[in-house]
Residue, then its C-alpha position, 0 to 999 in steps of 0.5 A: s500500500p502506498y500509505t505504508e511506504l509513506l508511513a515508513a518514510a515518515e517514521a524514518q524521518h521522525t527517528q532521524l529528526e529525534s536523533e538530530l534534536r538529541d544531538l542539538h540538546s547535547r551541544k546546547h548543554q555543552a555550550e551552556l557548561l562552557q559559558q558557565h565555566a567562562k563566567t566562573w573563570g572571569a569572576g575568579f580572575r577579576s577577584i585575583r586582579s582586585q586582590m593584587v591591586s589592593d595589595a599594591l595599593s597598600q604597599f604604595e600607601l606605605e611607600i608614600e607615608a615613608t616619604l611624607e616626613a622627609l618632605e616636611l609633611i608631618g601629620w599628613s596621610v595620603r591613601p591611594k584609592v580605586d573606584p570599586k566599579v573598576f573590578e566589576s568590569e572585564r577590563v581595567a578602567s580609570g578610577f584611580g585617585f588619592d585621599v589626602t588627610d592634612p594635619t588638621g584631620k581634614e580629608r580631601d581629594l588630592r585635586a582639592y589642594s593647590g600650590g605648594e601643598l599639592q606639589r609636596v604631596k605629588l612629590a611624596i606620591q612620585l617618590g612612593l611610586g618610584a620606591m615601590v617600582e624599585q622594590l617590585t622589580n628588584t632594581s635600583w637606580n643610582f640617579e633620579v631626574w626631577d622636572e621642576p620639583s620646586q614649582f609652586l613652592s615658597e622660598e622656605g619650601i624650596q629650601g626644605l625640598f633641596a635639603s630633603l633631596q640632598g638627604r635622600a641622595q646621600r641616604l640612597s647613594k643616588k645622584i639627584 
């Protein structure tokens, strides 16, 4: 009967389609697993990056604090900070800054200072960064180059800066 042949062909096609559907479901499941693994790894790497940045910022803060007194910034505190949103992204974004506390206990963003105070705080940050880089890379340079470090400093501030840099040069055996 012609219907028997059509029925047999339809059943064969149905069996083949069911097999293809099982294969597609299996591939979909594999893709979902791979996607979940990628998300887990991505979150893990962001967490590791976050911890590494946090550790580096802690070290950076210690290096900055060590330079503040030498620059006659007694009672000051400078803390590097990173916007937490940076760690939510898969790529590094801006969001880096500094919180500065002056001897009166007033905390302000670095950009809130002007003139000599700002210049000395910037110098402390630069010295701290240089010390951290030397330590992390296990290198030591026997010279330092400063471009207009006395900018915005008073005559007294300039004398203090030169004395500080001279002491630094002797203490670290560097040419400045």
